[in-house]
BALOBA-1460 file (C-alpha; in Angstrom, 3 decimals):
// residues 278
<rec num="1" residu="m" x="-7.693" y="25.997" z="3.608"/>
<rec num="2" residu="s" x="-7.827" y="22.297" z="4.582"/>
<rec num="3" residu="e" x="-5.239" y="21.000" z="7.079"/>
<rec num="4" residu="q" x="-3.097" y="17.711" z="6.137"/>
<rec num="5" residu="y" x="-2.965" y="15.003" z="8.770"/>
<rec num="6" residu="h" x="-0.700" y="11.941" z="8.521"/>
<rec num="7" residu="i" x="-2.963" y="8.804" z="8.479"/>
<rec num="8" residu="h" x="-1.382" y="5.174" z="8.310"/>
<rec num="9" residu="l" x="-3.102" y="2.664" z="6.793"/>
<rec num="10" residu="v" x="-1.885" y="-1.008" z="7.610"/>
<rec num="11" residu="s" x="-3.313" y="-4.283" z="6.155"/>
<rec num="12" residu="d" x="-2.087" y="-7.888" z="5.922"/>
<rec num="13" residu="s" x="-3.987" y="-7.869" z="2.818"/>
<rec num="14" residu="t" x="-3.987" y="-5.010" z="0.099"/>
<rec num="15" residu="g" x="-5.184" y="-2.359" z="2.282"/>
<rec num="16" residu="e" x="-8.416" y="-1.825" z="0.220"/>
<rec num="17" residu="t" x="-10.436" y="-2.225" z="3.282"/>
<rec num="18" residu="t" x="-8.655" y="0.304" z="5.484"/>
<rec num="19" residu="l" x="-8.890" y="3.130" z="2.433"/>
<rec num="20" residu="g" x="-12.589" y="2.699" z="1.789"/>
<rec num="21" residu="v" x="-12.905" y="3.178" z="5.541"/>
<rec num="22" residu="l" x="-10.613" y="6.300" z="5.703"/>
<rec num="23" residu="k" x="-12.441" y="7.812" z="2.649"/>
<rec num="24" residu="a" x="-15.828" y="7.346" z="4.091"/>
<rec num="25" residu="s" x="-14.817" y="8.534" z="7.144"/>
<rec num="26" residu="i" x="-12.921" y="11.602" z="6.472"/>
<rec num="27" residu="a" x="-15.442" y="12.723" z="4.000"/>
<rec num="28" residu="q" x="-17.316" y="13.680" z="7.411"/>
<rec num="29" residu="f" x="-14.924" y="16.292" z="8.544"/>
<rec num="30" residu="e" x="-15.001" y="19.677" z="6.585"/>
<rec num="31" residu="g" x="-11.341" y="21.364" z="6.406"/>
<rec num="32" residu="v" x="-9.344" y="17.812" z="6.699"/>
<rec num="33" residu="e" x="-7.315" y="16.189" z="4.016"/>
<rec num="34" residu="a" x="-5.667" y="12.915" z="4.860"/>
<rec num="35" residu="q" x="-2.061" y="12.055" z="3.627"/>
<rec num="36" residu="e" x="-2.239" y="8.608" z="3.127"/>
<rec num="37" residu="h" x="0.691" y="5.972" z="4.175"/>
<rec num="38" residu="i" x="-0.446" y="2.976" z="2.927"/>
<rec num="39" residu="w" x="1.316" y="-0.233" z="4.389"/>
<rec num="40" residu="p" x="-0.066" y="-3.152" z="2.545"/>
<rec num="41" residu="m" x="0.867" y="-6.950" z="2.880"/>
<rec num="42" residu="v" x="2.235" y="-6.753" z="6.416"/>
<rec num="43" residu="r" x="2.471" y="-10.230" z="7.716"/>
<rec num="44" residu="s" x="6.042" y="-10.524" z="9.212"/>
<rec num="45" residu="s" x="7.730" y="-8.807" z="12.315"/>
<rec num="46" residu="a" x="10.353" y="-7.019" z="9.903"/>
<rec num="47" residu="q" x="7.440" y="-5.442" z="7.750"/>
<rec num="48" residu="m" x="5.784" y="-4.327" z="11.050"/>
<rec num="49" residu="e" x="9.356" y="-2.705" z="11.987"/>
<rec num="50" residu="q" x="9.274" y="-0.674" z="8.746"/>
<rec num="51" residu="v" x="5.742" y="0.370" z="9.591"/>
<rec num="52" residu="i" x="6.415" y="1.656" z="12.746"/>
<rec num="53" residu="e" x="9.396" y="3.518" z="11.502"/>
<rec num="54" residu="g" x="7.299" y="5.139" z="9.289"/>
<rec num="55" residu="i" x="4.617" y="6.267" z="11.583"/>
<rec num="56" residu="r" x="7.568" y="7.524" z="13.935"/>
<rec num="57" residu="e" x="8.682" y="9.716" z="11.018"/>
<rec num="58" residu="n" x="5.126" y="10.899" z="10.243"/>
<rec num="59" residu="p" x="2.954" y="10.653" z="13.338"/>
<rec num="60" residu="g" x="-0.953" y="10.232" z="12.801"/>
<rec num="61" residu="p" x="-3.815" y="7.859" z="13.355"/>
<rec num="62" residu="v" x="-3.420" y="4.107" z="12.465"/>
<rec num="63" residu="i" x="-6.423" y="2.309" z="10.856"/>
<rec num="64" residu="f" x="-5.628" y="-1.134" z="10.284"/>
<rec num="65" residu="t" x="-6.656" y="-4.685" z="9.489"/>
<rec num="66" residu="l" x="-4.401" y="-7.217" z="10.651"/>
<rec num="67" residu="v" x="-5.714" y="-10.825" z="12.600"/>
<rec num="68" residu="s" x="-2.571" y="-12.255" z="13.744"/>
<rec num="69" residu="s" x="-1.947" y="-10.500" z="17.218"/>
<rec num="70" residu="r" x="1.734" y="-11.420" z="17.225"/>
<rec num="71" residu="t" x="1.594" y="-8.970" z="14.193"/>
<rec num="72" residu="r" x="-0.937" y="-6.313" z="15.670"/>
<rec num="73" residu="q" x="0.678" y="-6.253" z="19.205"/>
<rec num="74" residu="p" x="3.900" y="-4.148" z="18.556"/>
<rec num="75" residu="l" x="1.885" y="-1.507" z="16.424"/>
<rec num="76" residu="v" x="-1.082" y="-1.085" z="19.023"/>
<rec num="77" residu="e" x="1.573" y="-0.844" z="21.665"/>
<rec num="78" residu="e" x="3.795" y="1.889" z="19.791"/>
<rec num="79" residu="c" x="0.881" y="3.771" z="19.009"/>
<rec num="80" residu="a" x="-0.005" y="3.734" z="22.950"/>
<rec num="81" residu="r" x="2.980" y="5.186" z="23.660"/>
<rec num="82" residu="m" x="3.085" y="7.794" z="20.929"/>
<rec num="83" residu="n" x="-0.284" y="8.551" z="21.809"/>
<rec num="84" residu="v" x="-1.840" y="8.131" z="18.847"/>
<rec num="85" residu="p" x="-5.218" y="6.572" z="17.701"/>
<rec num="86" residu="c" x="-4.794" y="2.789" z="16.737"/>
<rec num="87" residu="v" x="-8.044" y="1.455" z="15.072"/>
<rec num="88" residu="s" x="-9.167" y="-2.061" z="14.332"/>
<rec num="89" residu="v" x="-11.701" y="-1.847" z="11.598"/>
<rec num="90" residu="l" x="-12.887" y="-5.337" z="11.639"/>
<rec num="91" residu="d" x="-12.430" y="-6.279" z="15.032"/>
<rec num="92" residu="p" x="-15.787" y="-4.918" z="16.120"/>
<rec num="93" residu="v" x="-17.977" y="-6.497" z="13.118"/>
<rec num="94" residu="i" x="-15.807" y="-10.148" z="13.664"/>
<rec num="95" residu="e" x="-16.824" y="-10.146" z="17.387"/>
<rec num="96" residu="s" x="-20.683" y="-9.589" z="17.186"/>
<rec num="97" residu="l" x="-20.766" y="-11.879" z="14.165"/>
<rec num="98" residu="g" x="-18.928" y="-14.370" z="16.089"/>
<rec num="99" residu="n" x="-21.118" y="-13.995" z="19.201"/>
<rec num="100" residu="y" x="-24.055" y="-14.359" z="17.169"/>
<rec num="101" residu="l" x="-23.107" y="-17.455" z="15.002"/>
<rec num="102" residu="n" x="-21.320" y="-18.848" z="18.065"/>
<rec num="103" residu="r" x="-18.297" y="-19.394" z="16.149"/>
<rec num="104" residu="k" x="-14.665" y="-18.872" z="16.203"/>
<rec num="105" residu="t" x="-12.923" y="-16.967" z="13.787"/>
<rec num="106" residu="v" x="-10.148" y="-18.712" z="11.456"/>
<rec num="107" residu="n" x="-7.985" y="-15.874" z="11.622"/>
<rec num="108" residu="r" x="-6.922" y="-15.786" z="8.011"/>
<rec num="109" residu="p" x="-4.878" y="-12.569" z="6.473"/>
<rec num="110" residu="g" x="-6.976" y="-11.233" z="3.790"/>
<rec num="111" residu="g" x="-9.981" y="-13.536" z="4.164"/>
<rec num="112" residu="q" x="-12.363" y="-10.822" z="3.449"/>
<rec num="113" residu="h" x="-11.075" y="-11.111" z="-0.489"/>
<rec num="114" residu="t" x="-11.846" y="-13.897" z="-2.681"/>
<rec num="115" residu="l" x="-8.637" y="-15.756" z="-3.893"/>
<rec num="116" residu="n" x="-9.193" y="-15.337" z="-7.664"/>
<rec num="117" residu="a" x="-7.049" y="-14.447" z="-10.538"/>
<rec num="118" residu="e" x="-7.776" y="-10.576" z="-10.324"/>
<rec num="119" residu="y" x="-7.113" y="-10.658" z="-6.502"/>
<rec num="120" residu="f" x="-3.353" y="-11.983" z="-7.343"/>
<rec num="121" residu="d" x="-3.203" y="-9.516" z="-10.478"/>
<rec num="122" residu="r" x="-3.735" y="-6.731" z="-7.775"/>
<rec num="123" residu="i" x="-1.260" y="-7.929" z="-5.154"/>
<rec num="124" residu="e" x="1.191" y="-8.396" z="-7.895"/>
<rec num="125" residu="a" x="0.496" y="-4.762" z="-9.114"/>
<rec num="126" residu="l" x="0.989" y="-3.455" z="-5.396"/>
<rec num="127" residu="n" x="4.104" y="-4.975" z="-4.975"/>
<rec num="128" residu="y" x="5.416" y="-3.556" z="-8.120"/>
<rec num="129" residu="v" x="3.953" y="-0.119" z="-7.473"/>
<rec num="130" residu="m" x="6.163" y="-0.510" z="-3.558"/>
<rec num="131" residu="a" x="9.374" y="-1.320" z="-5.578"/>
<rec num="132" residu="h" x="8.965" y="1.384" z="-8.501"/>
<rec num="133" residu="d" x="7.900" y="4.394" z="-6.061"/>
<rec num="134" residu="d" x="9.418" y="7.691" z="-6.597"/>
<rec num="135" residu="g" x="12.130" y="6.647" z="-9.610"/>
<rec num="136" residu="q" x="13.203" y="3.179" z="-7.784"/>
<rec num="137" residu="a" x="14.145" y="0.542" z="-9.994"/>
<rec num="138" residu="t" x="14.037" y="2.447" z="-13.448"/>
<rec num="139" residu="q" x="15.792" y="-0.575" z="-15.171"/>
<rec num="140" residu="q" x="12.454" y="-2.211" z="-15.093"/>
<rec num="141" residu="m" x="10.179" y="0.285" z="-16.638"/>
<rec num="142" residu="s" x="9.407" y="-1.489" z="-19.526"/>
<rec num="143" residu="e" x="7.330" y="-4.051" z="-17.218"/>
<rec num="144" residu="a" x="4.988" y="-1.068" z="-16.127"/>
<rec num="145" residu="d" x="1.661" y="-0.898" z="-17.516"/>
<rec num="146" residu="i" x="1.603" y="2.883" z="-16.592"/>
<rec num="147" residu="i" x="4.218" y="5.395" z="-15.662"/>
<rec num="148" residu="l" x="3.276" y="8.272" z="-13.571"/>
<rec num="149" residu="l" x="5.588" y="11.756" z="-14.177"/>
<rec num="150" residu="g" x="5.181" y="15.114" z="-12.158"/>
<rec num="151" residu="v" x="6.654" y="17.426" z="-9.888"/>
<rec num="152" residu="s" x="6.941" y="16.909" z="-6.309"/>
<rec num="153" residu="r" x="3.482" y="16.433" z="-4.633"/>
<rec num="154" residu="t" x="1.292" y="15.795" z="-7.200"/>
<rec num="155" residu="s" x="-0.043" y="12.898" z="-5.794"/>
<rec num="156" residu="k" x="1.918" y="10.359" z="-7.732"/>
<rec num="157" residu="t" x="2.501" y="7.639" z="-5.084"/>
<rec num="158" residu="p" x="-1.119" y="7.492" z="-3.882"/>
<rec num="159" residu="t" x="-2.520" y="7.265" z="-7.170"/>
<rec num="160" residu="s" x="-0.243" y="4.585" z="-8.064"/>
<rec num="161" residu="v" x="-1.326" y="2.613" z="-5.234"/>
<rec num="162" residu="y" x="-5.205" y="3.237" z="-6.188"/>
<rec num="163" residu="l" x="-4.555" y="2.252" z="-9.877"/>
<rec num="164" residu="a" x="-2.764" y="-1.110" z="-8.855"/>
<rec num="165" residu="n" x="-5.536" y="-1.595" z="-5.963"/>
<rec num="166" residu="h" x="-8.480" y="-1.145" z="-8.053"/>
<rec num="167" residu="y" x="-7.428" y="-1.632" z="-11.381"/>
<rec num="168" residu="g" x="-4.378" y="-4.529" z="-11.128"/>
<rec num="169" residu="l" x="-2.344" y="-2.146" z="-12.929"/>
<rec num="170" residu="k" x="1.473" y="-1.967" z="-12.447"/>
<rec num="171" residu="t" x="2.338" y="1.537" z="-11.969"/>
<rec num="172" residu="a" x="5.737" y="3.135" z="-11.632"/>
<rec num="173" residu="n" x="6.067" y="7.021" z="-10.932"/>
<rec num="174" residu="v" x="8.986" y="9.096" z="-11.503"/>
<rec num="175" residu="p" x="9.604" y="12.643" z="-10.106"/>
<rec num="176" residu="f" x="10.388" y="15.660" z="-12.382"/>
<rec num="177" residu="v" x="13.210" y="17.672" z="-10.949"/>
<rec num="178" residu="p" x="14.305" y="20.541" z="-13.118"/>
<rec num="179" residu="g" x="18.112" y="19.841" z="-14.074"/>
<rec num="180" residu="i" x="17.940" y="16.217" z="-13.286"/>
<rec num="181" residu="p" x="17.063" y="14.147" z="-16.672"/>
<rec num="182" residu="l" x="14.642" y="11.658" z="-16.496"/>
<rec num="183" residu="p" x="16.017" y="7.832" z="-16.881"/>
<rec num="184" residu="e" x="16.278" y="6.860" z="-20.168"/>
<rec num="185" residu="t" x="14.116" y="3.841" z="-19.630"/>
<rec num="186" residu="v" x="11.133" y="6.204" z="-19.663"/>
<rec num="187" residu="f" x="11.927" y="7.183" z="-23.292"/>
<rec num="188" residu="e" x="12.300" y="4.005" z="-24.443"/>
<rec num="189" residu="v" x="9.202" y="2.077" z="-23.557"/>
<rec num="190" residu="t" x="6.706" y="1.220" z="-26.232"/>
<rec num="191" residu="e" x="3.881" y="-0.570" z="-24.460"/>
<rec num="192" residu="t" x="3.955" y="1.142" z="-21.437"/>
<rec num="193" residu="f" x="1.262" y="4.194" z="-21.195"/>
<rec num="194" residu="v" x="2.821" y="7.262" z="-19.969"/>
<rec num="195" residu="v" x="1.367" y="10.255" z="-18.508"/>
<rec num="196" residu="g" x="2.282" y="13.437" z="-16.817"/>
<rec num="197" residu="l" x="0.241" y="15.172" z="-13.641"/>
<rec num="198" residu="t" x="0.419" y="18.554" z="-13.055"/>
<rec num="199" residu="a" x="-1.268" y="20.999" z="-10.585"/>
<rec num="200" residu="s" x="-1.754" y="24.860" z="-10.134"/>
<rec num="201" residu="a" x="1.098" y="26.528" z="-8.717"/>
<rec num="202" residu="d" x="-0.667" y="27.675" z="-5.640"/>
<rec num="203" residu="r" x="-1.870" y="24.695" z="-4.870"/>
<rec num="204" residu="l" x="1.381" y="22.774" z="-4.931"/>
<rec num="205" residu="v" x="3.061" y="25.405" z="-2.496"/>
<rec num="206" residu="q" x="0.069" y="25.049" z="-0.261"/>
<rec num="207" residu="i" x="0.610" y="21.144" z="-0.011"/>
<rec num="208" residu="r" x="4.691" y="21.394" z="0.236"/>
<rec num="209" residu="r" x="4.391" y="23.970" z="2.870"/>
<rec num="210" residu="n" x="2.537" y="21.858" z="4.921"/>
<rec num="211" residu="r" x="4.376" y="19.078" z="4.457"/>
<rec num="212" residu="l" x="7.648" y="20.922" z="5.725"/>
<rec num="213" residu="l" x="5.546" y="22.278" z="8.326"/>
<rec num="214" residu="m" x="4.518" y="18.557" z="9.615"/>
<rec num="215" residu="l" x="8.210" y="17.803" z="9.126"/>
<rec num="216" residu="n" x="9.004" y="20.589" z="11.400"/>
<rec num="217" residu="q" x="11.166" y="22.278" z="8.429"/>
<rec num="218" residu="e" x="11.291" y="26.200" z="7.886"/>
<rec num="219" residu="p" x="9.215" y="26.864" z="4.952"/>
<rec num="220" residu="k" x="11.640" y="29.006" z="3.351"/>
<rec num="221" residu="t" x="13.248" y="27.432" z="0.516"/>
<rec num="222" residu="d" x="12.719" y="27.573" z="-3.488"/>
<rec num="223" residu="y" x="10.808" y="24.221" z="-2.754"/>
<rec num="224" residu="v" x="7.820" y="26.534" z="-1.743"/>
<rec num="225" residu="d" x="8.811" y="29.781" z="-3.786"/>
<rec num="226" residu="i" x="5.931" y="30.566" z="-5.974"/>
<rec num="227" residu="e" x="7.858" y="31.478" z="-8.876"/>
<rec num="228" residu="t" x="10.368" y="28.592" z="-8.558"/>
<rec num="229" residu="v" x="7.283" y="26.117" z="-8.427"/>
<rec num="230" residu="k" x="5.912" y="27.980" z="-11.639"/>
<rec num="231" residu="v" x="8.853" y="27.323" z="-13.489"/>
<rec num="232" residu="e" x="8.945" y="23.661" z="-12.509"/>
<rec num="233" residu="i" x="5.646" y="23.263" z="-13.925"/>
<rec num="234" residu="t" x="6.304" y="25.044" z="-17.006"/>
<rec num="235" residu="e" x="9.444" y="22.786" z="-17.934"/>
<rec num="236" residu="a" x="7.507" y="19.858" z="-16.934"/>
<rec num="237" residu="r" x="4.441" y="20.480" z="-19.470"/>
<rec num="238" residu="k" x="6.977" y="21.403" z="-21.710"/>
<rec num="239" residu="l" x="8.574" y="17.933" z="-21.749"/>
<rec num="240" residu="f" x="5.219" y="16.498" z="-21.547"/>
<rec num="241" residu="s" x="4.044" y="18.043" z="-24.779"/>
<rec num="242" residu="k" x="7.359" y="17.245" z="-26.379"/>
<rec num="243" residu="h" x="6.631" y="13.533" z="-26.108"/>
<rec num="244" residu="a" x="3.005" y="13.886" z="-26.736"/>
<rec num="245" residu="w" x="2.490" y="12.553" z="-23.192"/>
<rec num="246" residu="p" x="-1.358" y="13.308" z="-21.978"/>
<rec num="247" residu="v" x="-1.346" y="15.731" z="-18.997"/>
<rec num="248" residu="i" x="-3.784" y="15.250" z="-16.327"/>
<rec num="249" residu="d" x="-4.554" y="18.564" z="-13.928"/>
<rec num="250" residu="v" x="-4.818" y="17.105" z="-10.430"/>
<rec num="251" residu="t" x="-5.410" y="20.433" z="-8.640"/>
<rec num="252" residu="r" x="-9.256" y="20.058" z="-7.974"/>
<rec num="253" residu="r" x="-9.213" y="16.054" z="-8.379"/>
<rec num="254" residu="s" x="-9.483" y="13.496" z="-5.821"/>
<rec num="255" residu="i" x="-7.222" y="10.189" z="-6.131"/>
<rec num="256" residu="e" x="-10.105" y="8.228" z="-7.199"/>
<rec num="257" residu="e" x="-10.896" y="11.073" z="-10.014"/>
<rec num="258" residu="t" x="-7.304" y="11.175" z="-10.967"/>
<rec num="259" residu="a" x="-7.048" y="7.392" z="-11.196"/>
<rec num="260" residu="a" x="-10.488" y="7.222" z="-13.446"/>
<rec num="261" residu="a" x="-9.156" y="9.505" z="-15.719"/>
<rec num="262" residu="i" x="-5.916" y="7.974" z="-16.232"/>
<rec num="263" residu="y" x="-7.443" y="4.497" z="-16.534"/>
<rec num="264" residu="q" x="-9.730" y="5.943" z="-19.125"/>
<rec num="265" residu="l" x="-6.807" y="7.294" z="-21.019"/>
<rec num="266" residu="y" x="-4.896" y="3.976" z="-20.727"/>
<rec num="267" residu="t" x="-7.799" y="2.064" z="-22.095"/>
<rec num="268" residu="r" x="-8.262" y="4.571" z="-25.079"/>
<rec num="269" residu="f" x="-4.258" y="4.125" z="-25.727"/>
<rec num="270" residu="h" x="-4.622" y="0.448" z="-25.866"/>
<rec num="271" residu="e" x="-7.544" y="0.440" z="-28.204"/>
<rec num="272" residu="e" x="-5.943" y="2.923" z="-30.564"/>
<rec num="273" residu="r" x="-2.987" y="0.575" z="-30.500"/>
<rec num="274" residu="d" x="-5.080" y="-2.256" z="-31.272"/>
<rec num="275" residu="v" x="-6.593" y="-0.611" z="-34.069"/>
<rec num="276" residu="s" x="-3.416" y="0.549" z="-35.715"/>
<rec num="277" residu="g" x="-2.033" y="-3.081" z="-35.490"/>
<rec num="278" residu="e" x="1.054" y="-1.924" z="-33.600"/>
């Protein structure tokens, strides 16, 4: 059984660098699962305050790429107070290169990315994801490329971020909660690809129980009751089937694998629409 740990990825750019470093690093530890909290485009004191508050709520190691000392200093100080690791990914490399090249850095946020159309598409998509996470701003669902639906803890948010970061797709995600109808806008979209995410009841209970324990909450609610969770999954699948929305089981898939499967279905969705002339 894997243990989950909160890990915060803070960046003044898309966060792609920190995410890549985390994936490569965490793979070296058996029995460890990272619950990623991705904080992209952090370039102001107000944004950093939100990040720090998020770290206080879910303490865990911080991996960052922040070139501005003014922005990074409060983060480093707060992590020291909380006694959690705070690691700058690029500093050792930049310092070594600077010494060898005998050059000073320009301290340009996101300097590791080429400022082309694809880059800006990803930034726009990430901004969309942040504004439409967990059922927010549902009146703008028609602007989404993809809508992810699923019961709690089916990795909707990290998958949305990955789709935006790697494919430039505006992705909204909406939780399925029994007894609470989905927003009408989900049923009204025509150009948007809608996909349901599901997982085994055992896996969901395990993840939810770990989540409650991390939040110092008693794991004795319907939220982690196996029979209740089975009903949730069944009701969600019935809804997905009713509307002919494809379903992806994320039980044994990584975020990357889930996103890749969604991207393939999304591509096929548009290819079929092009052929039919819709």
